[in-house]
C-alpha positions as CSV (number, residue, x, y, z in Angstrom):
1,M,-126.7,-73.0,-98.1
2,P,-129.8,-72.8,-96.1
3,D,-132.8,-74.8,-97.4
4,R,-135.1,-71.9,-97.2
5,L,-133.6,-70.2,-100.1
6,D,-134.6,-71.0,-103.7
7,S,-132.0,-72.4,-106.0
8,D,-131.3,-68.9,-107.7
9,E,-130.6,-67.4,-104.3
10,Q,-128.3,-70.4,-103.4
11,K,-126.5,-70.0,-106.7
12,R,-126.1,-66.3,-106.3
13,L,-124.6,-66.6,-102.8
14,A,-122.2,-69.3,-103.8
15,N,-120.8,-67.2,-106.6
16,R,-120.6,-64.1,-104.3
17,A,-118.5,-66.3,-101.8
18,I,-116.0,-67.4,-104.4
19,P,-113.7,-64.1,-104.4
20,A,-113.5,-64.1,-100.5
21,L,-112.7,-67.7,-100.6
22,L,-110.0,-67.3,-103.1
23,L,-108.4,-64.3,-101.2
24,A,-108.3,-66.5,-98.2
25,G,-106.2,-69.0,-100.0
26,H,-109.0,-71.7,-100.6
27,A,-109.1,-73.7,-103.8
28,V,-112.5,-73.1,-105.4
29,D,-113.9,-75.5,-108.0
30,C,-117.6,-74.9,-108.6
31,S,-119.8,-77.2,-110.8
32,P,-120.9,-75.7,-114.1
33,E,-124.5,-75.9,-113.0
34,V,-123.7,-73.5,-110.2
35,F,-120.9,-71.3,-111.4
36,D,-122.0,-68.1,-113.2
37,E,-119.3,-66.0,-114.7
38,A,-121.4,-62.7,-114.6
39,L,-122.3,-63.1,-110.9
40,Y,-118.6,-64.0,-110.1
41,Q,-117.4,-60.9,-111.9
42,Q,-120.0,-58.8,-110.0
43,A,-118.8,-60.2,-106.7
44,V,-115.1,-59.5,-107.7
45,A,-115.9,-56.0,-108.5
46,R,-117.6,-55.7,-105.0
47,T,-114.7,-57.5,-103.2
48,P,-111.6,-55.5,-102.0
49,H,-108.2,-56.7,-103.5
50,A,-110.0,-59.4,-105.5
51,E,-108.6,-60.2,-108.9
52,P,-111.0,-61.5,-111.5
53,T,-109.0,-64.9,-112.0
54,G,-108.5,-68.2,-110.2
55,A,-112.1,-69.5,-110.1
56,S,-112.9,-72.7,-112.1
57,G,-116.4,-73.5,-113.4
58,A,-115.4,-77.0,-114.1
């Protein structure tokens, strides 16, 4: 993430990227400090063909 973004914006962008990464076949393991279920679900809803499963907040 760009350093110019504050931590909340970095977190939002990271969570928005998860559905696309999963669709591309990548494994995603986000730390609990970064993973936000609500942000992830919003990203899934905006990502064509995304399923709301497969992300790990471990």
